[in-house]
MMTF fields as JSON, N, C-alpha, C and O atoms, coordinates in Angstrom:
{
  "mmtfVersion": "1.0.0",
  "mmtfProducer": "UNKNOWN",
  "numBonds": 499,
  "numAtoms": 500,
  "numGroups": 125,
  "numChains": 1,
  "numModels": 1,
  "chainsPerModel": [1],
  "groupsPerChain": [125],
  "chainIdList": ["A"],
  "bondAtomList": [4, 2, 8, 6, 12, 10, 16, 14, 20, 18, 24, 22, 28, 26, 32, 30, 36, 34, 40, 38, 44, 42, 48, 46, 52, 50, 56, 54, 60, 58, 64, 62, 68, 66, 72, 70, 76, 74, 80, 78, 84, 82, 88, 86, 92, 90, 96, 94, 100, 98, 104, 102, 108, 106, 112, 110, 116, 114, 120, 118, 124, 122, 128, 126, 132, 130, 136, 134, 140, 138, 144, 142, 148, 146, 152, 150, 156, 154, 160, 158, 164, 162, 168, 166, 172, 170, 176, 174, 180, 178, 184, 182, 188, 186, 192, 190, 196, 194, 200, 198, 204, 202, 208, 206, 212, 210, 216, 214, 220, 218, 224, 222, 228, 226, 232, 230, 236, 234, 240, 238, 244, 242, 248, 246, 252, 250, 256, 254, 260, 258, 264, 262, 268, 266, 272, 270, 276, 274, 280, 278, 284, 282, 288, 286, 292, 290, 296, 294, 300, 298, 304, 302, 308, 306, 312, 310, 316, 314, 320, 318, 324, 322, 328, 326, 332, 330, 336, 334, 340, 338, 344, 342, 348, 346, 352, 350, 356, 354, 360, 358, 364, 362, 368, 366, 372, 370, 376, 374, 380, 378, 384, 382, 388, 386, 392, 390, 396, 394, 400, 398, 404, 402, 408, 406, 412, 410, 416, 414, 420, 418, 424, 422, 428, 426, 432, 430, 436, 434, 440, 438, 444, 442, 448, 446, 452, 450, 456, 454, 460, 458, 464, 462, 468, 466, 472, 470, 476, 474, 480, 478, 484, 482, 488, 486, 492, 490, 496, 494],
  "bondOrderList": [1, 1, 1, 1, 1, 1, 1, 1, 1, 1, 1, 1, 1, 1, 1, 1, 1, 1, 1, 1, 1, 1, 1, 1, 1, 1, 1, 1, 1, 1, 1, 1, 1, 1, 1, 1, 1, 1, 1, 1, 1, 1, 1, 1, 1, 1, 1, 1, 1, 1, 1, 1, 1, 1, 1, 1, 1, 1, 1, 1, 1, 1, 1, 1, 1, 1, 1, 1, 1, 1, 1, 1, 1, 1, 1, 1, 1, 1, 1, 1, 1, 1, 1, 1, 1, 1, 1, 1, 1, 1, 1, 1, 1, 1, 1, 1, 1, 1, 1, 1, 1, 1, 1, 1, 1, 1, 1, 1, 1, 1, 1, 1, 1, 1, 1, 1, 1, 1, 1, 1, 1, 1, 1, 1],
  "groupList": [{"groupName": "UNK", "atomNameList": ["N", "CA", "C", "O"], "elementList": ["N", "C", "C", "O"], "formalChargeList": [0, 0, 0, 0], "bondAtomList": [1, 0, 2, 1, 3, 2], "bondOrderList": [1, 1, 2], "singleLetterCode": "X", "chemCompType": "L-PEPTIDE LINKING"}],
  "groupTypeList": [0, 0, 0, 0, 0, 0, 0, 0, 0, 0, 0, 0, 0, 0, 0, 0, 0, 0, 0, 0, 0, 0, 0, 0, 0, 0, 0, 0, 0, 0, 0, 0, 0, 0, 0, 0, 0, 0, 0, 0, 0, 0, 0, 0, 0, 0, 0, 0, 0, 0, 0, 0, 0, 0, 0, 0, 0, 0, 0, 0, 0, 0, 0, 0, 0, 0, 0, 0, 0, 0, 0, 0, 0, 0, 0, 0, 0, 0, 0, 0, 0, 0, 0, 0, 0, 0, 0, 0, 0, 0, 0, 0, 0, 0, 0, 0, 0, 0, 0, 0, 0, 0, 0, 0, 0, 0, 0, 0, 0, 0, 0, 0, 0, 0, 0, 0, 0, 0, 0, 0, 0, 0, 0, 0, 0],
  "groupIdList": [1, 2, 3, 4, 5, 6, 7, 8, 9, 10, 11, 12, 13, 14, 15, 16, 17, 18, 19, 20, 21, 22, 23, 24, 25, 26, 27, 28, 29, 30, 31, 32, 33, 34, 35, 36, 37, 38, 39, 40, 41, 42, 43, 44, 45, 46, 47, 48, 49, 50, 51, 52, 53, 54, 55, 56, 57, 58, 59, 60, 61, 62, 63, 64, 65, 66, 67, 68, 69, 70, 71, 72, 73, 74, 75, 76, 77, 78, 79, 80, 81, 82, 83, 84, 85, 86, 87, 88, 89, 90, 91, 92, 93, 94, 95, 96, 97, 98, 99, 100, 101, 102, 103, 104, 105, 106, 107, 108, 109, 110, 111, 112, 113, 114, 115, 116, 117, 118, 119, 120, 121, 122, 123, 124, 125],
  "secStructList": [7, 2, 2, 2, 2, 2, 2, 2, 2, 2, 2, 6, 7, 2, 2, 2, 2, 6, 6, 1, 7, 4, 4, 4, 3, 3, 3, 1, 1, 7, 7, 6, 6, 7, 7, 1, 1, 3, 3, 3, 3, 3, 3, 3, 3, 3, 3, 3, 3, 3, 3, 6, 6, 3, 3, 3, 3, 3, 3, 3, 3, 3, 3, 3, 3, 3, 3, 3, 1, 1, 2, 2, 2, 2, 2, 2, 2, 2, 2, 2, 2, 2, 2, 2, 2, 6, 6, 7, 7, 7, 6, 6, 5, 7, 7, 7, 3, 3, 3, 3, 3, 3, 3, 3, 3, 3, 6, 6, 6, 6, 3, 3, 3, 3, 3, 3, 3, 3, 3, 3, 3, 3, 7, 7, 7],
  "xCoordList": [-7.175, -5.823, -4.935, -5.246, -3.863, -2.935, -3.55, -3.186, -4.468, -5.118, -5.865, -5.853, -6.514, -7.241, -6.26, -6.537, -5.116, -4.086, -3.537, -3.367, -3.26, -2.739, -3.734, -3.359, -4.992, -6.012, -6.133, -6.244, -6.112, -6.233, -5.062, -5.257, -3.849, -2.67, -2.729, -2.385, -3.163, -3.286, -4.353, -4.15, -5.479, -6.622, -6.485, -7.294, -5.472, -5.276, -4.223, -3.949, -3.631, -2.634, -3.339, -3.77, -3.453, -4.196, -3.608, -4.351, -2.282, -1.652, -1.989, -2.189, -2.053, -2.44, -3.9, -4.247, -4.757, -6.189, -6.486, -7.545, -5.567, -5.722, -5.493, -5.932, -4.802, -4.492, -5.406, -5.724, -5.833, -6.663, -7.796, -7.56, -9.004, -10.169, -10.128, -9.683, -10.587, -10.661, -11.523, -11.31, -12.494, -13.339, -12.6, -13.118, -11.392, -10.607, -9.412, -8.425, -9.502, -8.481, -9.136, -10.083, -8.609, -9.267, -8.311, -7.121, -8.818, -8.038, -8.198, -9.324, -7.132, -7.049, -7.605, -6.945, -8.76, -9.334, -10.214, -10.932, -10.144, -10.975, -12.363, -12.539, -13.326, -14.668, -14.652, -13.927, -15.448, -15.51, -15.925, -16.784, -15.31, -15.58, -15.178, -15.699, -14.263, -13.738, -12.836, -11.95, -13.043, -12.188, -10.776, -10.579, -9.809, -8.43, -8.229, -8.949, -7.284, -6.331, -6.966, -7.989, -6.315, -6.776, -5.608, -4.532, -5.849, -4.837, -5.434, -6.582, -4.628, -5.007, -3.884, -2.705, -4.269, -3.273, -3.527, -4.669, -2.43, -2.516, -1.555, -0.468, -1.968, -1.073, -0.451, -1.163, 0.863, 1.547, 1.987, 1.804, 2.564, 2.991, 2.834, 2.927, 2.595, 2.595, 3.461, 3.17, 4.526, 5.423, 5.394, 6.013, 4.68, 4.616, 5.925, 6.656, 6.191, 7.361, 6.897, 5.994, 7.524, 7.133, 8.347, 9.468, 8.113, 9.146, 8.644, 7.634, 9.35, 8.941, 7.525, 7.309, 6.569, 5.202, 4.222, 3.017, 4.703, 3.77, 4.141, 5.265, 3.163, 3.344, 4.197, 3.973, 5.176, 6.07, 5.883, 6.379, 5.179, 4.961, 4.792, 5.026, 4.378, 4.229, 5.072, 5.024, 5.841, 6.522, 5.647, 5.376, 5.206, 4.247, 4.859, 5.469, 4.684, 5.039, 3.743, 2.845, 3.654, 2.469, 2.86, 3.967, 1.93, 2.182, 1.077, -0.08, 1.464, 0.525, 0.738, 1.821, -0.297, -0.199, -1.068, -2.262, -0.443, -1.131, -1.284, -0.391, -2.418, -2.721, -3.126, -3.887, -2.611, -2.978, -2.777, -1.941, -3.539, -3.366, -2.205, -1.762, -1.709, -0.659, 0.555, 0.422, 1.739, 2.925, 3.344, 3.735, 3.274, 3.656, 2.736, 3.196, 1.455, 0.514, 0.826, 0.758, 1.167, 1.521, 2.712, 2.722, 3.704, 4.881, 4.512, 5.028, 3.632, 3.186, 2.419, 2.584, 1.586, 0.813, 1.762, 1.625, 2.717, 3.665, 4.466, 4.722, 4.854, 5.588, 4.752, 5.258, 3.483, 2.619, 2.28, 2.122, 2.167, 1.972, 3.178, 3.025, 4.352, 5.572, 5.615, 5.943, 5.286, 5.264, 4.257, 4.523, 3.106, 2.052, 2.43, 1.933, 3.3, 3.57, 4.98, 5.152, 5.976, 7.36, 7.727, 7.516, 8.274, 8.736, 7.604, 7.861, 6.367, 5.226, 5.054, 5.417, 4.496, 4.208, 2.775, 2.167, 2.25, 0.927, 1.102, 2.122, 0.15, 0.283, 0.367, -0.455, 1.347, 1.519, 2.377, 2.514, 2.97, 3.801, 5.146, 5.301, 6.113, 7.358, 7.129, 6.036, 8.136, 7.971, 7.827, 8.329, 7.145, 6.981, 8.217, 8.657, 8.769, 9.955, 9.697, 9.112, 10.139, 10.054, 11.067, 12.225, 10.64, 11.541, 11.764, 12.662, 10.969, 11.172, 10.121, 9.133, 10.363, 9.45, 9.513, 10.573, 8.367, 8.28, 7.353, 6.433, 7.604, 6.714, 6.42, 7.127, 5.365, 5.031, 3.935, 3.43, 3.589, 2.53, 1.724, 2.288, 0.416, -0.473, -1.018, -1.842, -0.554, -0.958, -2.445, -3.102, -2.991, -4.408, -5.312, -6.364, -4.916, -5.731, -5.274, -5.955, -4.115, -3.546, -3.365, -3.804, -2.703, -2.552, -1.141, -0.6, -0.569, 0.71, 0.433, -0.62, 1.406, 1.252, 2.573, 3.646, 2.474, 3.62, 3.294, 2.241, 4.203, 4.014, 5.118, 6.297, 4.731, 5.664, 5.473, 4.346, 6.572, 6.516, 7.067, 8.059, 6.407, 6.768, 6.809, 6.253, 7.488, 7.454, 7.156, 7.453, 6.554, 6.235, 6.251, 5.951, 6.595, 6.593, 5.417, 5.32, 4.533, 3.395, 3.76, 4.124, 3.662, 3.981, 2.741, 2.804, 1.604, 0.34, -0.82, -0.699, -1.935, -3.152, -4.195, -5.297],
  "yCoordList": [-12.092, -12.53, -11.388, -10.8, -11.045, -10.05, -8.653, -7.841, -8.357, -7.041, -6.782, -5.661, -7.799, -7.661, -7.394, -6.584, -8.07, -7.858, -6.439, -5.784, -5.963, -4.604, -3.582, -2.697, -3.708, -2.767, -2.799, -1.75, -3.988, -4.105, -3.435, -2.744, -3.633, -3.012, -1.49, -0.791, -0.979, 0.474, 1.024, 2.049, 0.341, 0.846, 0.675, 1.215, -0.071, -0.192, 0.788, 0.823, 1.583, 2.569, 3.886, 4.61, 4.188, 5.374, 6.672, 7.587, 6.761, 7.985, 8.204, 9.343, 7.131, 7.26, 7.673, 8.525, 7.069, 7.392, 8.812, 9.359, 9.409, 10.822, 11.728, 12.878, 11.198, 11.964, 11.63, 12.496, 10.351, 9.869, 9.034, 8.086, 9.386, 8.636, 7.198, 6.927, 6.279, 4.872, 4.702, 3.767, 5.595, 5.561, 6.011, 5.868, 6.555, 7.053, 6.162, 6.622, 4.884, 3.887, 2.856, 2.175, 2.747, 1.951, 0.976, 1.265, -0.178, -1.025, -0.553, -0.392, -0.337, -0.064, 1.271, 1.937, 1.692, 2.951, 3.56, 2.853, 4.881, 5.585, 5.832, 5.939, 5.917, 6.277, 7.71, 8.565, 7.952, 9.276, 10.31, 10.048, 11.487, 12.621, 12.384, 13.043, 11.456, 11.26, 12.44, 12.776, 13.069, 14.203, 13.738, 12.631, 14.603, 14.317, 14.637, 15.473, 14.006, 13.02, 11.637, 11.343, 10.79, 9.412, 8.503, 8.953, 7.197, 6.166, 5.092, 4.681, 4.643, 3.518, 2.481, 2.814, 1.219, 0.151, -0.814, -1.078, -1.336, -2.246, -3.412, -3.253, -4.578, -5.726, -5.649, -5.703, -5.525, -5.312, -6.612, -6.788, -7.522, -8.809, -9.905, -9.668, -11.11, -12.316, -13.332, -13.699, -13.788, -14.783, -16.034, -16.063, -17.065, -18.287, -19.075, -19.012, -19.811, -20.68, -22.087, -22.267, -23.064, -24.46, -25.275, -25.006, -26.278, -27.212, -28.616, -29.063, -29.288, -30.614, -30.517, -29.838, -31.174, -31.198, -30.347, -30.589, -29.352, -28.553, -27.072, -26.684, -26.283, -24.844, -24.552, -25.134, -23.656, -23.316, -21.888, -21.546, -21.05, -19.677, -18.73, -19.089, -17.511, -16.447, -15.255, -14.839, -14.704, -13.437, -12.37, -12.407, -11.418, -10.417, -9.031, -8.688, -8.239, -6.82, -6.03, -6.317, -5.034, -4.183, -2.734, -2.434, -1.84, -0.404, 0.274, -0.148, 1.328, 2.198, 3.595, 4.164, 4.149, 5.494, 6.428, 6.193, 7.485, 8.489, 9.759, 10.126, 10.431, 11.665, 12.749, 12.492, 13.968, 15.099, 16.392, 16.459, 17.409, 18.729, 19.489, 20.503, 19.004, 19.677, 18.753, 17.615, 19.237, 18.389, 17.962, 16.812, 18.839, 18.484, 17.391, 16.46, 17.505, 16.465, 15.143, 14.081, 15.213, 14.005, 13.306, 12.082, 14.076, 13.486, 12.807, 11.734, 13.421, 12.818, 11.52, 10.542, 11.518, 10.314, 9.199, 8.06, 9.513, 8.501, 7.92, 6.717, 8.76, 8.286, 7.29, 6.251, 7.602, 6.709, 5.428, 4.373, 5.511, 4.292, 3.38, 2.18, 3.94, 3.148, 2.543, 1.368, 3.345, 2.86, 1.726, 0.757, 1.85, 0.842, -0.49, -1.53, -0.487, -1.7, -2.262, -3.478, -1.408, -1.876, -2.791, -2.448, -3.949, -4.972, -5.648, -6.369, -5.421, -6.084, -7.474, -7.727, -8.366, -9.73, -10.062, -9.426, -11.058, -11.594, -13.107, -13.617, -13.817, -15.271, -15.725, -15.334, -16.537, -17.034, -16.167, -16.455, -15.09, -14.212, -13.966, -14.115, -13.591, -13.023, -11.525, -11.031, -10.816, -9.375, -8.607, -9.028, -7.496, -6.591, -5.699, -5.146, -5.568, -4.738, -3.659, -3.924, -2.448, -1.342, -1.578, -1.891, -1.431, -1.645, -0.385, -0.365, 0.667, 1.876, 2.934, 2.698, 4.108, 5.238, 6.113, 6.284, 6.662, 7.657, 8.767, 8.524, 9.976, 11.101, 11.865, 11.742, 12.649, 13.451, 14.458, 14.546, 15.206, 16.198, 16.127, 16.164, 16.026, 16.007, 17.42, 17.882, 18.105, 19.491, 19.593, 20.513, 18.681, 18.726, 18.606, 19.243, 17.797, 17.579, 18.429, 18.485, 19.097, 19.915, 19.098, 19.502, 17.931, 17.029, 16.42, 16.051, 16.327, 15.647, 14.169, 13.787, 13.328, 11.899, 11.28, 11.732, 10.24, 9.486, 8.009, 7.552, 7.255, 5.819, 5.08, 5.227, 4.286, 3.428, 2.004, 1.516, 1.344, -0.025, -0.966, -0.662, -2.105, -3.078, -4.479, -4.741, -5.382, -6.799, -7.605, -7.187, -8.782, -9.678, -11.108, -11.355, -12.022, -13.456, -14.101, -14.009, -14.75, -15.458, -16.936, -17.548, -17.501, -18.912, -19.789, -20.997, -19.171, -19.92, -18.937, -17.777, -19.421, -18.603, -19.141, -18.599],
  "zCoordList": [-0.002, 0.063, 0.548, 1.583, -0.132, 0.384, 0.409, 1.261, -0.5, -0.495, 0.792, 1.302, 1.325, 2.593, 3.724, 4.609, 3.701, 4.72, 4.645, 5.673, 3.441, 3.267, 3.817, 4.586, 3.423, 3.893, 5.41, 6.044, 5.996, 7.448, 8.157, 9.157, 7.649, 8.264, 8.17, 9.124, 7.022, 6.873, 7.818, 8.467, 7.888, 8.658, 10.165, 10.92, 10.621, 12.066, 12.581, 13.78, 11.687, 12.086, 12.42, 11.522, 13.697, 14.161, 13.618, 13.263, 13.549, 13.043, 11.57, 11.147, 10.786, 9.378, 9.264, 8.446, 10.086, 10.018, 10.497, 10.19, 11.242, 11.612, 10.396, 10.381, 9.378, 8.164, 6.991, 6.175, 6.912, 5.801, 6.383, 7.132, 6.04, 6.519, 6.035, 4.92, 6.866, 6.457, 5.209, 4.438, 5.0, 3.803, 2.549, 1.441, 2.708, 1.575, 1.26, 0.686, 1.636, 1.318, 0.41, 0.804, -0.832, -1.875, -2.553, -2.676, -2.995, -3.883, -5.329, -5.799, -6.016, -7.463, -7.935, -8.733, -7.497, -7.986, -6.897, -6.19, -6.779, -5.805, -6.381, -7.595, -5.503, -5.946, -6.475, -5.966, -7.486, -8.087, -7.054, -6.212, -7.123, -6.246, -4.791, -3.891, -4.553, -3.199, -2.868, -3.654, -1.728, -1.375, -1.007, -0.504, -1.269, -0.887, 0.579, 1.125, 1.225, 0.725, 0.608, 1.226, -0.217, -0.357, -0.678, -1.072, -0.498, -0.728, -1.619, -1.445, -2.585, -3.444, -3.344, -3.462, -3.125, -3.105, -4.252, -4.626, -4.803, -5.945, -5.751, -5.195, -6.215, -6.295, -7.688, -8.691, -7.752, -9.023, -9.686, -10.89, -8.908, -9.456, -8.419, -7.215, -8.915, -8.091, -8.823, -9.961, -8.167, -8.755, -7.882, -6.818, -8.324, -7.533, -7.61, -8.598, -6.543, -6.509, -6.143, -5.326, -6.752, -6.535, -6.116, -6.548, -5.268, -4.841, -5.153, -4.609, -6.02, -6.501, -7.063, -8.067, -6.44, -6.978, -6.192, -6.258, -5.446, -4.645, -4.67, -4.991, -4.322, -4.221, -2.997, -1.936, -3.128, -2.022, -1.521, -0.448, -2.277, -1.84, -3.013, -4.167, -2.691, -3.686, -3.262, -2.104, -4.191, -3.983, -4.618, -5.819, -3.802, -4.253, -4.135, -3.122, -5.187, -5.167, -5.197, -5.988, -4.327, -4.299, -4.076, -3.63, -4.393, -4.285, -3.497, -3.51, -2.817, -2.116, -2.673, -2.538, -3.302, -3.88, -3.039, -2.853, -2.54, -1.723, -2.537, -3.301, -2.373, -3.098, -2.105, -1.172, -2.313, -1.466, -2.244, -3.145, -1.895, -2.506, -1.874, -2.412, -0.734, 0.025, 0.148, 0.598, -0.25, -0.255, 1.149, 1.345, 2.103, 3.478, 4.021, 4.681, 3.747, 4.168, 3.476, 4.094, 2.2, 1.463, 2.113, 2.243, 2.516, 3.159, 4.477, 4.787, 5.246, 6.512, 6.259, 6.988, 5.228, 4.874, 4.432, 4.88, 3.559, 3.077, 4.24, 4.281, 5.17, 6.349, 7.145, 7.57, 7.347, 8.12, 7.368, 7.983, 6.049, 5.251, 5.444, 5.672, 5.353, 5.539, 6.938, 7.102, 7.94, 9.317, 9.493, 10.204, 8.845, 8.979, 8.355, 8.788, 7.344, 6.571, 6.707, 6.8, 6.719, 6.632, 7.798, 8.962, 7.472, 8.407, 9.187, 10.151, 8.779, 9.417, 8.825, 7.676, 9.625, 9.202, 9.56, 10.421, 8.892, 9.186, 9.22, 8.756, 9.748, 9.731, 8.275, 7.446, 7.977, 6.617, 5.729, 4.54, 6.282, 5.456, 6.109, 7.321, 5.294, 5.802, 5.949, 5.669, 6.38, 6.608, 5.299, 4.257, 5.372, 4.237, 4.165, 5.173, 2.964, 2.779, 1.732, 0.682, 2.03, 1.08, -0.031, 0.243, -1.282, -2.417, -3.251, -4.093, -3.04, -3.826, -3.55, -2.855, -4.115, -3.957, -5.2, -5.803, -5.573, -6.637, -6.152, -5.372, -6.619, -6.312, -7.596, -8.596, -7.535, -8.691, -8.385, -7.266, -9.411, -9.322, -10.608, -11.701, -10.482, -11.635, -11.822, -11.034, -12.869, -13.109, -13.412, -12.925, -14.197, -14.567, -13.357, -13.303, -12.386, -11.184, -10.005, -8.981, -10.141, -9.08, -7.795, -6.718, -7.936, -6.797, -6.791, -7.834, -5.594, -5.389, -5.179, -4.67, -5.584, -5.338, -4.926, -5.327, -4.118, -3.65, -3.808, -3.364, -4.445, -4.635, -3.9, -4.221, -2.914, -2.2, -2.713, -2.801, -3.048, -3.543, -2.47, -1.808, -2.316, -1.29, -1.878, -2.944, -1.152, -1.502, -0.244, 0.875, -0.467, 0.631, 0.102, -1.066, 0.956, 0.628, 1.368, 2.591, 0.619, 1.196, 1.277, 0.273, 2.466, 2.674, 2.794, 2.566, 3.155, 3.241, 3.175, 3.569, 2.673, 2.575, 3.525, 3.603]
}
């Protein structure tokens, strides 16, 4: 469903793949011992809408979290993630819109992270 669309959009962006290997883009959790940088995408919420007696669509919120040991590299990755997704459409969807961003640093893992949040409206599957 939407996870496949998200992965496909990320993996077709050549500039992003120059920064993060296609093998380092994961749904929900990365494989153990995956080298940085890497990307994890998650579906955060699905809110269905109905009209009379039928399904009318799903409003979906999802996140893309990027991890890197280098802050400048992290910024380049986040920029390309945004470029790969923002205002893009697929058959059966409205455009993807950026809804927020968070950043941080994990001291225990010595890694920077950036979380971009998006929303999309699904009209058909």
